[in-house]
N, C-alpha and C positions, 0 to 999 in steps of 0.2 A: 501771222502766228497760226500754228497748226492747232486745229480743234481736236479735242480728245474725248468727246462724249460718245462717239460712234464706234461700233465694233464691226466685224466683218459682215454680219448679217445686215446691218444698216447700210453698209456700202453696196451690197448686192441689191438691196431694195432700192437704193438711190439710182443705180444703173437701170433697173427696170422702169422706174418712174420716168427717168430722163428719156428712155427709148419710147415710152408711151406718149409723152408730150411731143417729142419730135415727129412721131408718126401720126397721131390722132388730133393734136391741137394746133401745132405750128402751121401746117399747110392750110388749115381752115380759119385761122385767126382773123385774117383780113375780111373774109366773107362774113364772119360772125360780128365783127365790129360794125360792118355796114348794116346787118340785119338787126342789131340790138339785142341779140341773144344767141346762145349756142344751140346746136342740135342736141336733143336729149339722148340721141343714140350714143354720143360720145360719153355722156354720164353713165349710161348703162355699160359701156365698154370698160369704164373705170371700175365699175363694180365687178365685172367678170374677171378683171385682172387683179382683184384683191386690194384696190386702192380706196375702198369705202368701208367704213366700220371696222377698222383694225382692232378697236377696243371692244367691239360687240362680242358677247359670248359665242363660243363655237356652235352651241346648239341652235343658234339662229343663222348660222352661216358666216359669222364674223371671224376675225383673226384671233379673238380671245386673249389679246395681249394689250394691257393698259400701259403703253409706253409712248409718250408724246413725241419721242424722237422721230417716230415714223410719220406723224402728222407734220412735224417741222420739215422733214425731208421733202414731202410733197409741196409744201408751201414754198420752200427755198427754190426748188427746181422750176416751179411756175414763174417765179420772179426772174430767175436767171435766164429763162427762155424769152422773157419780155412779153408774156401772154397773160398778164394778171387778170384782165377782164374775163377771158375765156376759162381760166382755171379756177376762178373764185367760187363757182358753183360747187366744186369739190371741197375746197378748203372751208367754206362756210358750213357745208353739210357735216363734215368731219369734226371741225374744231369748235363750232358754236352750237349747232342744233343737236347732233347725236348725243352729247352728254345728258341732255334733258330726257331723251328716250331711255338711255341706259340707266340713269339714276332714278327715274320717277315712274316708269311704266310699271303697271301691275302685270301679272302673268298673262291675263287675257289680252291686254294691249300689246305686250311684247310678241305674243304669238301672231297677232294680227298685223303688226307694222314692221317688226325688226327684219324679217327676211327681205322685204322689198327695199328697206333702207340700206341694206347691205349689197344686194345685187343690182341696185340702180334703177329698179322699177318705180321707186318712190323717192322723189327729190324733196328735201325739206327746206323750210324757211322759218324765220321767227319774226313776229310782228309786235313791236313795242311802240315805236314812234308814231305820234298822231299829228295831224296838221296844225292844230291850235296850240299844242303844248310842247312840241318837240319831244325831247327825251325826259321831261319831268314826269316820271311815272306816277308820282303821288297825285298829280292833277288829271289823271287819265279820265277820258270821257266815254270810252267804249264800255257799254253796260251789258251785263248778262243777267236777265231776270229769270228767277227760278219758275219753271212751269212744267208740271207733270214730272216726268222722269228725265228732265233735261233743262236746258236754258234757252231763252230767246235773246239773241245778241243783236244790238244795234250800235252803230258807230262806224269809224273808219280808221285806217292806218295809212302811213305814207313812208316813202324811202325804203321799201321792203326789198331786200336783196333776195334774188330768186323769186321775185314776186309774180312773174309771168309763168315760169316753167314749173313751179313747185306743185307737189301733190299733197303734202301735209304741211300745215302752217301752225306752229305753236303760237298762240295768240294770247296776249295779256289783256285781261278784262276785269272790270269791277263787278264782283258778285255781291258785294255789300257796300253800298255808297256811304253808309254811316261810319265805316271804318276807313282809315287812311291806308296803311300798309297791309293790315290783316284782312282787308276787304278785297284783295286782289287774288285772282286765280288764273291758271293757264288752261286754255281749252285748245284742243287740236281740231282745226278746221280741215276738212277733206275736200279735194277738188270735186266740183259738181254738186255740192250741197245747195239746196234751194235757198235763195236769199243772200248768197255769196257772189259778189261780182268783183272782177279785177278791172282796175282803171287802166289808163294808158301806160305804156312803157316809157318811163321818164327819160327825157333828153338830157344827158349829163355832160359835164365838162370832159371827163375821162371815163375809163373803164366802159367803153361803149358796148362791148359784147356781153357785159354783165347785166342781165335784166333786172331793173329796179322799178317797182310799181306801187301805185296806190291800190288799196283794198277797201271794199265797201261791204257793210253788213246791214241788211235790211230785214228785220224780223227773221233772222237766221236761226233756225232751231238746231241746237247741238245736244245730242244725247249725253246723259251723265257718264256713259262709258268712255267719253272722250275728254273727261277731266284728267289732267296730267298732274300727279303729285298731290291731289286732294284739294278740296275747296279751301280758299283762304291762305294757301301756302305759296302763292305765285311770287310775291315780292321776295320772300326769303330764298326761294329757289333761283330766281334771277340773280340775286346778289351772290349766291354761292357759286354760280357758273361764270360770273364776269371776269375773275382773274384769268381763267384759261382763254377766254375770248380776247382779252387785252394782251396777253402774251402772244397769241397768234398774230395780232396786228403788229406787235413789236417785231416779230420774226419777219413778217411781210416787209416792214420798213427797212430792216437791216439787209435782207436779201435783195430788195429792190435797189437800195443804195449800192450794194456790192455789184449788181449787174451794171448799173450806170458807170461805176468806177472801171469795171473791166472793159466796157465799150470805149471809154475815154482813153485808157492806157493804149489800147490798140490804135485808136484814131491819131493820138498825138505822136506816136512813134512812126507813123506812116505819112502823115500830112506835113507839107512844107510851107513855110511862110518866111519872107525876107531872106531867102537863100539857105534856110536851115530847117531841120525838123522842129516842129513845135515843142517836142520834148526836150530840145536842147536849150530852151530858154529857162533861166533860173526861176522865174515866176511859175512856170509850169511845174517844175520839179517841187517847188515849195507847196504848191496847191495839192499835188499828188501826195506828198509826204503827210500833210495835215489830214487829208481825207483817209489815207491808209491807216493812220493812227486812230482816228475816230472809229473806223470800221472794226479794227481789232478790239477796241474797247467794247463796242456794241456786241460783237460776237461772244466775247467772254461773259458779258452781262446776261445775254439771253440764254446762253448755254447753261449757266448756273441756275437760271430760273426754270429752264426745262427740267433740270435735275430736281429742283425743289418741287415742281409740280408732280413729277413722278413719285416723289417721296411723300406727297400729301402735305407739303409745308409751304406752298406758295401763298403768301398773304395778299390781301387786296391792295395794300400800300406798295408792296414790292412790284406787283403787276402794273400798278399805276405809274411807278417810276419808269419801268421799261417802256410802257406804252407812250408816254409823252416824250421821253428823251430820244428813243429810237426813231419815232416818226418825225420829230423836229430835225434830227440828224439826217434823216432821209431827204427832207426838203432842202436842207442846206447842201447836201452832197450833190443831188441832182441839179440844183441851180448852178453850182460851181462847175459841174461837168458840162452842162449845156453851154456855159460861157466859153469853155475851151474848144467847143465845136464851132464857135463863131456862127455865121449865118446859117450853116447847115444844121445847127442844132434847133433851128426854128422850123425846119421842114419835117412834115409828118412822115416822110419816107424813112427818116432816121429814128431808130427806137428811142433815142434819148428824148426826142420831142414828145412821143407818146408817154414815156415814163414821167415826164414833167406834169402832164395833164392827169395821168392816172394817180399820181402821188398826193395831189392836193387834198383829197378827202381824208387822208390818213390821220390828220390831226383833229378831225371832226367826229367821224363815226366811232362807235364803241366808247364814247366819252371824250369830250374835247380836252385839249391840253390844259385849259383852265380848270376844268372839273378834276382832272388827274392831280393837278397841283393842290387843289382844295382838299382832296382825299388825303394826300400826303401831309399837308400842313395841319389838318385837324388831328391826325395821329401824333404828330410831333408835339403839338401844344395841348393835347388832351381835350380839345373842344370839338 
């Protein structure tokens, strides 16, 4: 089914993004998978090509266009090229982190950080998850004690995307332990601050080229000028930004499934077994038909949500629906595609094998499938 949300400018942008990925990411992807992180020079090139901060105001060097279709195009092309781990530093920066800076920076902070966030000199990350409590933010243990004109931070975070390469880390902390949600604030930690240490680059099942790290804060002093959005507003600000993050993950899931489907169609129309093309078997055609139908449904679903986000109407419940359904569809599709590859699907030299490993976390991060269903169920029942 033809998608109808993009215009000619979006199509031109897509061609530029695809060319950039083919030139700067695809040839280096295997090396970065082995190294466990990308070269930051690639991220800076993404900035110089206009692929960072499309929604950032022009006065800071950004595109000045609040249109999530551009974000979606980058995300889609990363998945279609099969380089999800290497491209995630860009999509996380644009889709998850930058909205906090755009929406909550004061003028001084914007002058200080925005230009670097747009040109690629500053890579961002966001740190919420902790070793002992996972994503249960209300039980957060990382504390920020008021001292002088700032805060002394102690605690740790884990599973932090861009954790090794990042220059600015939006960090959720407890500034008032007596309050549950109102006691949470967001502080921006800068690379090189005394008392801030990065742990090991975590060894993951998939997305090997995407650096994921533990972070440690030992009497880390953060000046009050690095409070993002005001003390006590952290939980509300996190909640307000989660729908966009979850839609981004849904787009990732749909585009990743589309890539797997495309590879599989090509494979089964060329590969022979028992004297005929694999595509000639009725079971193969039935499998492809079912997957194609689910993909069309998913694209219509996420495209409508992109429109809703652009219109300021995307709800937490709607985004939760897209997040859980599209990522579960992604796992189903890639599993079925891998089966059609037979033994070759188990070989890492084939992109379908990498996609299988890369996809598994999709139903976990950004809110598990179970949490997404709970959000939707509570809205339905009023509880």
